[in-house]
N, C-alpha and C positions, 0 to 999 in steps of 0.2 A: 222249861228251862227258864231261871230267873235272869235278873238282869245283874248279877253278882259281876263285880269286875275281873278282868282277866287276870289269872295267876301269872306271875312274872316269869317270862322266859330265861331260864338259867344257862342257855348255851346247849343243852341236852335234852332235858324233859320236854316233849312236844307239848304244844297248846293249840288249840282251834284256830287261834290268829294267827299262826304260822303260816307262811305262803310258800309257793313254789314247789320243789322236789320233794321235800319233807313233809309236806301236805298231803300229796298223793299216796306217798308211801304208808305213811300211818294210818290213814282212813282205810285204804283199801284192805288192809290186814282186818281191821274189824268189820268191813263189810263181806269180806270172804267169810268170816267167821259167824256172821249172824244167822245164816240158813242153818249151820250146825247147832246153833242155840235155841232153835224154835221148840218151844214146849219143855225146855230142861231146865235144870238148876245149874247155874254158872258160877264159877269163880273167876274173876278178873284179877289175877295177881299182878302185882305194880302196876296198879291201874292210872297212876298219876294223876291228871286232872280230872278225870272220870268220865271224858267225852266218850271213849269207847263202850265203858259200863252202859251208859245211857244209850247208845246205840244197840247194845245187845238186848237192854232191856225191853225193847220194841218188838222182839219176837220170843223172848224166853219167858219162862214161868216166873222165875226169880233170879237177881243178879246181886251177888256181892262183890264189891271192889276193896280190894286191901291195899295199902301202900305204906311205906316205912316211913314217908314225909308226913309229919304231923299238919303242915300248911297246905299240903295238897289235899288231905282228907276233909280238913274244914273247910275247903273251897269246895271240894266236890258236893258235900253234905248241902251246903247252901244253893250251889249253881243248878244242882239236879235234884231238888225237892220234890219235884212235880211227879217223879216216877214212883208209885206206890209199890211196884215191885223191886224196887232198887235201894239197895243200902251200902254203905261205906264204912270201913273199920281201919284202924290204924293197926298194921302188924307187920312182920318182918316175914317175907315169903319165904325163907330158908328155915323158919320153925314154927311153922302154920299149927295153930290150936283146934282148928274144925275137926268134928268127928269123923272117924272112918268113913268111906263111901257116902260121904254127905252132897257130892256134886255129881251132877252127870257130864258136865262140860268144864275143863279148866282152859282158861286162854292165859297166856303171859308172853307178851311180845317186847322184844329187844330189853329182856331182863338178865338173861343168862350172863352176858358179857361184862354185866356190872357187878356181878358177885363173885366171891372166891370159894364159896360153898355150894359149887355148882350140884354135885352128888347129892347133897342133903335137899337142895331146891327140887330136883327131879323125882327123888323119893319121896317126898312131902305130897307132890303133886299125883304120884300113883297111889299114895294112901287114902287121898281124900275123895278120889274117884270111885265110883261105882266099878263093878266088875267089867261092864261094856262101857265103861265111860271114855271120853276121847280128850285128850291132850292136845290143844294147838301152841307150838310154841315157835318163836322165831329167834335168828341170832344172825349177826353179819356173817359172812365167810371171809376169814381172815386173809385167806390167799388175795381176794380181789378187794376186799375192803382196805387192807392195810399193806400188804406185800407189793401188790402190783402198784398201786395208787402211791405209795411211799406216805400215807397219810396216818398220822397217830392222834387216836381219839383219847384225850388225857382223862376222859371219864370211865373208860373200859379197863377193867382189872384182869379179864382173860378172855380173849376171842378164840374162837374155836375153827379149824377146819372141818371139811365134811366129814371124815372118817372121825374125827374126834367127836364131833356133834353125834353121830350114830352110835358109836361105841358108848356115849355117856346116855343114850335113851335106851337102847335094846334090854339090857338087862330088865327094865322095867315095862317095856312096850314091845313085845316082840313082833308087831305089826305095824309097819311104818310105811308112809307114803310120803315121800320126800318132794317138795315142790320148791323151785327157784322163784325169787322176785327181784325184779329190776326196773326202773322207769326206763322206758324204751321210747324211741321216736321210730313210730311205725305209719306206714300209710295204710288205712284199714277199708276194705270193702265188705259191706253188710248187707243181708236180706233185709229190704223193705217192706215184704209181704207180711210176714209175721213175726213172733219172736224167736230169738236165735235158740232154736231146740237142741243143738249140738255144741254150744257154747255158754260160759257163764260170762256174762256182761252187764255191768251196773253202772248207772250214770248219776251224778249229784246232780239235782237240779236247784240248787241255793240252799235248801233245808237238808244237811248231809244227814240228818237222823233219819229222815225217810228217802233214802235213794230210789230209784226207779229201775226196773229191770231193763235190759237191752241198751243199745247205743242210742240215747235219745238226743241226738244231734240233727242239726239240718245240714244235710250233706251239701258240700262244694260243687260235686259232679254226680250225676247218673249214670250207670253203666246197666244196660238192658242185654240180657241174653234171650234170645228170639227162636223160635222155630216153628213150622207148621206142624209138627208132631210134638206128642208130650214130651217135656223137658225131662231128664234123667233125674231119679229121686236122689240121686247121690251129689247133686250140687251143693257146694259149701254154703253154710249160713254165714260164714264169718272168713275173710282170708286176710291175712296180714303181712305186709311186705316191709323190711327193713335191710340195713346193712351193717355188717360186724363192724365195721370202723365207725358208725355213728358220727358220721361226717358234720351232720346238724348239730350234735352236741360238741363235737369238737371246734366248730366254728362258734358256737355259743359260749363255750368255756373260755375261749381265745378271747373274746369280746368282754367277757366279764373280767379275765385278768388285766386287760387294757384298761376297763373302766375304775379297776382298783388301784392299778398304778397311777392313773391321772388323779384319781380321787386323793390319793396320797400327796401327789405332787402338788394339787391344789391346795391341800392343807398347808403343806409347807409354806407355799408361796403366801396364803394368807396370813400365817403366823409371823412371816417376814414384814409384810404390811402392817400389821398391827403394831411390831416392834418399831418400826420407822414413824408410825404415826405418833406413837408414845413419846418417843425421842424428840420429834418435830414439836410437841406440844410443850415439852420442857424446855426447849432452846429458844433464847429471847430472838425476836425477828431480825434479820440482817437489814441494816439500813442501805437504802440506795444511794447512789453516787452523789446525787443532788442534796441529800438530807446530810451526807458526811462532808461535801463542799460547804453548805450553809453552817455547819456546825464550826468548821475551821474559821470562816468569815465573822462570826459573832464572837469569837475570842479577843 
Protein backbone atom coordinates (compact mmCIF):
# COMPACT_ATOMS: atom_id res chain seq x y z
CA UNK A 1 0.00 0.00 0.00
CA UNK A 2 1.38 3.41 -0.97
CA UNK A 3 1.45 6.53 1.18
CA UNK A 4 -1.36 8.12 -0.83
CA UNK A 5 -3.40 10.55 1.29
CA UNK A 6 -6.70 9.32 2.69
CA UNK A 7 -9.82 9.74 0.58
CA UNK A 8 -12.15 12.36 2.05
CA UNK A 9 -14.95 10.86 4.14
CA UNK A 10 -18.27 11.87 2.59
CA UNK A 11 -20.39 10.80 5.54
CA UNK A 12 -21.36 7.53 3.82
CA UNK A 13 -18.50 5.91 1.87
CA UNK A 14 -16.25 4.06 4.32
CA UNK A 15 -12.50 4.68 4.37
CA UNK A 16 -9.92 2.72 6.44
CA UNK A 17 -9.33 5.81 8.55
CA UNK A 18 -12.88 5.61 9.98
CA UNK A 19 -13.12 4.40 13.57
CA UNK A 20 -15.46 2.73 16.05
CA UNK A 21 -18.54 0.74 14.94
CA UNK A 22 -18.33 1.40 11.20
CA UNK A 23 -14.74 0.10 11.14
CA UNK A 24 -15.76 -3.29 12.56
CA UNK A 25 -18.78 -3.65 10.29
CA UNK A 26 -17.04 -2.92 6.99
CA UNK A 27 -13.83 -4.83 7.59
CA UNK A 28 -15.68 -7.89 8.88
CA UNK A 29 -17.64 -8.28 5.64
CA UNK A 30 -14.47 -8.45 3.57
CA UNK A 31 -12.71 -10.72 6.06
CA UNK A 32 -15.76 -13.01 5.85
CA UNK A 33 -15.53 -13.04 2.04
CA UNK A 34 -11.76 -13.58 1.99
CA UNK A 35 -11.91 -17.39 2.25
CA UNK A 36 -14.53 -17.54 -0.51
CA UNK A 37 -12.06 -15.60 -2.69
CA UNK A 38 -9.19 -18.05 -2.29
CA UNK A 39 -7.91 -19.01 -5.74
CA UNK A 40 -10.84 -17.29 -7.46
CA UNK A 41 -11.41 -14.53 -10.01
CA UNK A 42 -13.20 -11.85 -8.01
CA UNK A 43 -15.27 -8.78 -8.83
CA UNK A 44 -15.66 -6.22 -6.02
CA UNK A 45 -18.66 -4.20 -7.19
CA UNK A 46 -18.86 -0.68 -5.74
CA UNK A 47 -15.41 -1.07 -4.23
CA UNK A 48 -15.18 2.52 -3.01
CA UNK A 49 -11.76 3.38 -1.61
CA UNK A 50 -10.39 -0.06 -2.55
CA UNK A 51 -9.36 -1.35 0.88
CA UNK A 52 -11.61 -4.43 0.60
CA UNK A 53 -10.43 -5.29 -2.91
CA UNK A 54 -6.85 -5.19 -1.62
CA UNK A 55 -7.77 -7.51 1.26
CA UNK A 56 -9.41 -10.00 -1.12
CA UNK A 57 -6.35 -9.87 -3.39
CA UNK A 58 -4.40 -11.51 -0.56
CA UNK A 59 -6.11 -14.85 -1.30
CA UNK A 60 -7.68 -14.46 -4.76
CA UNK A 61 -6.11 -15.26 -8.13
CA UNK A 62 -7.26 -11.87 -9.39
CA UNK A 63 -9.50 -9.05 -8.23
CA UNK A 64 -11.20 -6.29 -10.21
CA UNK A 65 -12.63 -3.42 -8.19
CA UNK A 66 -15.20 -1.22 -9.90
CA UNK A 67 -16.91 1.94 -8.68
CA UNK A 68 -18.86 4.75 -10.30
CA UNK A 69 -16.91 7.46 -8.46
CA UNK A 70 -13.94 8.61 -10.52
CA UNK A 71 -12.13 10.06 -7.50
CA UNK A 72 -12.44 6.78 -5.60
CA UNK A 73 -11.01 4.76 -8.49
CA UNK A 74 -8.11 7.17 -9.00
CA UNK A 75 -7.34 6.97 -5.30
CA UNK A 76 -7.55 3.15 -5.26
CA UNK A 77 -5.23 2.84 -8.29
CA UNK A 78 -2.61 4.92 -6.50
CA UNK A 79 -2.95 3.54 -2.99
CA UNK A 80 -3.05 -0.16 -3.84
CA UNK A 81 -0.71 -0.23 -6.84
CA UNK A 82 1.54 -2.77 -5.08
CA UNK A 83 -0.91 -5.65 -5.73
CA UNK A 84 -0.06 -7.27 -9.07
CA UNK A 85 -3.30 -9.27 -9.13
CA UNK A 86 -5.51 -6.25 -8.43
CA UNK A 87 -6.84 -3.62 -10.78
CA UNK A 88 -9.54 -0.96 -10.59
CA UNK A 89 -11.97 0.30 -13.22
CA UNK A 90 -14.56 3.05 -13.24
CA UNK A 91 -17.95 1.51 -14.05
CA UNK A 92 -21.63 1.63 -13.18
CA UNK A 93 -22.44 -1.62 -11.38
CA UNK A 94 -26.00 -1.63 -12.75
CA UNK A 95 -24.71 -1.88 -16.35
CA UNK A 96 -21.60 -4.06 -16.12
CA UNK A 97 -19.70 -4.55 -19.38
CA UNK A 98 -17.65 -7.58 -18.23
CA UNK A 99 -18.01 -10.76 -20.27
CA UNK A 100 -20.47 -13.48 -19.28
CA UNK A 101 -19.16 -16.01 -16.75
CA UNK A 102 -15.91 -14.07 -16.27
CA UNK A 103 -15.85 -14.21 -12.44
CA UNK A 104 -16.02 -16.95 -9.83
CA UNK A 105 -16.99 -14.62 -7.00
CA UNK A 106 -18.79 -11.28 -6.89
CA UNK A 107 -18.91 -9.26 -3.67
CA UNK A 108 -20.95 -6.11 -3.29
CA UNK A 109 -21.30 -4.66 0.17
CA UNK A 110 -23.77 -1.90 1.07
CA UNK A 111 -24.55 -1.19 -2.58
CA UNK A 112 -28.15 -2.31 -3.09
CA UNK A 113 -29.73 0.39 -0.96
CA UNK A 114 -27.93 3.10 -2.94
CA UNK A 115 -29.40 2.26 -6.36
CA UNK A 116 -32.89 2.30 -7.83
CA UNK A 117 -32.09 -0.31 -10.50
CA UNK A 118 -31.75 -3.15 -8.01
CA UNK A 119 -33.10 -5.84 -10.34
CA UNK A 120 -30.60 -4.84 -13.04
CA UNK A 121 -27.80 -4.90 -10.47
CA UNK A 122 -28.51 -8.49 -9.35
CA UNK A 123 -29.14 -9.69 -12.91
CA UNK A 124 -25.79 -8.27 -13.96
CA UNK A 125 -24.02 -10.05 -11.11
CA UNK A 126 -25.64 -13.34 -12.13
CA UNK A 127 -24.58 -12.83 -15.75
CA UNK A 128 -20.88 -12.24 -15.05
CA UNK A 129 -20.67 -15.20 -12.63
CA UNK A 130 -19.79 -18.72 -13.70
CA UNK A 131 -22.49 -21.38 -13.35
CA UNK A 132 -21.21 -22.40 -9.91
CA UNK A 133 -20.04 -18.88 -8.99
CA UNK A 134 -20.93 -17.21 -5.70
CA UNK A 135 -22.41 -13.79 -4.96
CA UNK A 136 -21.94 -12.26 -1.50
CA UNK A 137 -24.08 -9.17 -1.11
CA UNK A 138 -25.02 -7.11 1.95
CA UNK A 139 -27.80 -4.65 2.64
CA UNK A 140 -29.28 -3.11 5.80
CA UNK A 141 -32.50 -4.56 7.20
CA UNK A 142 -35.01 -1.74 6.79
CA UNK A 143 -36.98 -2.89 9.83
CA UNK A 144 -34.05 -2.64 12.21
CA UNK A 145 -31.99 0.03 10.45
CA UNK A 146 -34.76 2.57 9.85
CA UNK A 147 -38.19 1.57 11.18
CA UNK A 148 -37.23 0.68 14.74
CA UNK A 149 -34.36 3.14 15.11
CA UNK A 150 -36.27 6.04 13.51
CA UNK A 151 -33.07 6.83 11.58
CA UNK A 152 -33.18 8.08 8.00
CA UNK A 153 -30.08 7.77 5.83
CA UNK A 154 -30.17 10.48 3.17
CA UNK A 155 -27.82 8.49 0.93
CA UNK A 156 -30.14 5.47 0.66
CA UNK A 157 -32.48 5.21 -2.32
CA UNK A 158 -34.37 2.05 -1.40
CA UNK A 159 -33.86 -0.10 1.68
CA UNK A 160 -35.20 -3.66 1.80
CA UNK A 161 -36.97 -5.86 4.30
CA UNK A 162 -35.85 -9.47 4.61
CA UNK A 163 -38.56 -10.89 2.34
CA UNK A 164 -37.90 -8.19 -0.27
CA UNK A 165 -34.19 -9.01 -0.35
CA UNK A 166 -34.84 -12.72 -0.78
CA UNK A 167 -37.45 -12.04 -3.48
CA UNK A 168 -34.86 -9.98 -5.34
CA UNK A 169 -32.18 -12.69 -5.17
CA UNK A 170 -34.09 -15.96 -5.65
CA UNK A 171 -34.97 -15.61 -9.36
CA UNK A 172 -31.23 -15.63 -10.13
CA UNK A 173 -29.82 -17.60 -7.20
CA UNK A 174 -32.04 -20.50 -6.02
CA UNK A 175 -29.54 -21.53 -3.33
CA UNK A 176 -29.23 -18.89 -0.61
CA UNK A 177 -27.77 -19.00 2.92
CA UNK A 178 -28.82 -15.83 4.71
CA UNK A 179 -26.61 -14.45 7.50
CA UNK A 180 -27.21 -11.60 9.89
CA UNK A 181 -24.61 -9.05 10.92
CA UNK A 182 -24.68 -6.80 13.93
CA UNK A 183 -22.06 -5.34 16.23
CA UNK A 184 -22.80 -6.95 19.60
CA UNK A 185 -21.46 -6.56 23.09
CA UNK A 186 -20.61 -10.10 24.17
CA UNK A 187 -18.67 -11.89 26.85
CA UNK A 188 -16.50 -14.45 25.02
CA UNK A 189 -15.06 -17.70 26.37
CA UNK A 190 -12.82 -19.51 23.91
CA UNK A 191 -10.48 -22.49 23.86
CA UNK A 192 -6.81 -21.64 24.26
CA UNK A 193 -5.57 -25.17 23.52
CA UNK A 194 -5.93 -25.08 19.74
CA UNK A 195 -7.64 -23.25 16.90
CA UNK A 196 -11.38 -22.76 16.95
CA UNK A 197 -12.39 -25.83 14.96
CA UNK A 198 -16.13 -25.26 15.10
CA UNK A 199 -16.23 -21.49 14.74
CA UNK A 200 -14.88 -18.86 12.39
CA UNK A 201 -13.04 -16.13 14.26
CA UNK A 202 -10.55 -13.60 12.92
CA UNK A 203 -8.57 -10.92 14.74
CA UNK A 204 -6.94 -7.84 13.27
CA UNK A 205 -3.44 -7.35 14.62
CA UNK A 206 -2.71 -3.84 13.35
CA UNK A 207 -2.27 -4.75 9.67
CA UNK A 208 -5.88 -5.44 8.71
CA UNK A 209 -4.79 -6.69 5.31
CA UNK A 210 -3.29 -9.76 7.01
CA UNK A 211 -5.79 -10.73 9.74
CA UNK A 212 -4.98 -13.69 11.99
CA UNK A 213 -7.25 -16.67 12.49
CA UNK A 214 -8.72 -17.17 15.94
CA UNK A 215 -9.42 -14.87 18.88
CA UNK A 216 -5.91 -13.50 19.18
CA UNK A 217 -6.40 -11.61 22.45
CA UNK A 218 -4.79 -11.79 25.84
CA UNK A 219 -7.64 -12.97 28.10
CA UNK A 220 -8.65 -11.05 31.18
CA UNK A 221 -9.56 -14.29 32.99
CA UNK A 222 -8.80 -17.99 32.60
CA UNK A 223 -11.54 -20.63 32.97
CA UNK A 224 -10.30 -24.20 33.40
CA UNK A 225 -12.55 -27.24 32.89
CA UNK A 226 -10.94 -30.13 34.79
CA UNK A 227 -11.54 -33.85 35.32
CA UNK A 228 -9.70 -37.06 36.26
CA UNK A 229 -11.26 -38.69 33.19
CA UNK A 230 -10.99 -37.62 29.54
CA UNK A 231 -13.12 -34.57 28.87
CA UNK A 232 -16.06 -34.84 26.44
CA UNK A 233 -15.26 -34.17 22.78
CA UNK A 234 -18.36 -32.01 22.66
CA UNK A 235 -16.85 -29.23 24.75
CA UNK A 236 -17.39 -25.97 22.84
CA UNK A 237 -14.49 -24.12 21.24
CA UNK A 238 -16.32 -20.82 21.64
CA UNK A 239 -19.08 -19.66 23.97
CA UNK A 240 -20.71 -16.23 23.76
CA UNK A 241 -22.99 -14.51 26.25
CA UNK A 242 -24.90 -11.28 25.84
CA UNK A 243 -28.21 -9.60 26.70
CA UNK A 244 -30.92 -8.72 24.19
CA UNK A 245 -31.38 -5.32 25.82
CA UNK A 246 -27.70 -4.59 25.10
CA UNK A 247 -27.43 -2.64 28.32
CA UNK A 248 -23.77 -1.74 27.77
CA UNK A 249 -24.62 -0.10 24.45
CA UNK A 250 -27.65 1.60 25.96
CA UNK A 251 -25.34 3.21 28.50
CA UNK A 252 -22.75 3.96 25.80
CA UNK A 253 -25.32 5.58 23.50
CA UNK A 254 -26.70 7.57 26.42
CA UNK A 255 -23.23 8.89 27.20
CA UNK A 256 -22.67 9.74 23.54
CA UNK A 257 -25.92 11.70 23.43
CA UNK A 258 -24.99 13.56 26.63
CA UNK A 259 -21.56 14.38 25.24
CA UNK A 260 -23.07 15.60 21.98
CA UNK A 261 -25.53 17.79 23.86
CA UNK A 262 -22.77 19.12 26.08
CA UNK A 263 -20.58 19.74 23.04
CA UNK A 264 -23.33 21.69 21.30
CA UNK A 265 -23.95 23.77 24.43
CA UNK A 266 -20.22 24.40 24.81
CA UNK A 267 -20.05 25.58 21.20
CA UNK A 268 -22.93 28.00 21.88
CA UNK A 269 -21.20 29.40 24.94
CA UNK A 270 -17.91 29.77 23.09
CA UNK A 271 -19.73 31.67 20.33
CA UNK A 272 -21.30 33.96 22.93
CA UNK A 273 -17.90 34.57 24.54
CA UNK A 274 -16.45 35.42 21.14
CA UNK A 275 -19.22 37.99 20.54
CA UNK A 276 -18.68 39.55 23.96
CA UNK A 277 -14.94 39.79 23.38
CA UNK A 278 -15.50 41.38 20.00
CA UNK A 279 -17.91 43.90 21.55
CA UNK A 280 -15.49 44.63 24.36
CA UNK A 281 -12.65 45.28 21.90
CA UNK A 282 -14.78 47.85 20.05
CA UNK A 283 -16.06 49.66 23.18
CA UNK A 284 -13.91 52.52 24.56
CA UNK A 285 -12.61 51.68 28.03
CA UNK A 286 -14.79 53.07 30.82
CA UNK A 287 -13.03 55.66 33.03
CA UNK A 288 -12.78 55.00 36.74
CA UNK A 289 -14.39 57.38 39.29
CA UNK A 290 -10.95 58.88 40.02
CA UNK A 291 -10.37 59.62 36.32
CA UNK A 292 -13.82 61.19 36.05
CA UNK A 293 -13.16 63.35 39.18
CA UNK A 294 -9.82 64.55 37.83
CA UNK A 295 -11.51 65.41 34.54
CA UNK A 296 -14.01 67.70 36.31
CA UNK A 297 -11.28 69.39 38.39
CA UNK A 298 -9.24 70.27 35.35
CA UNK A 299 -12.10 72.17 33.75
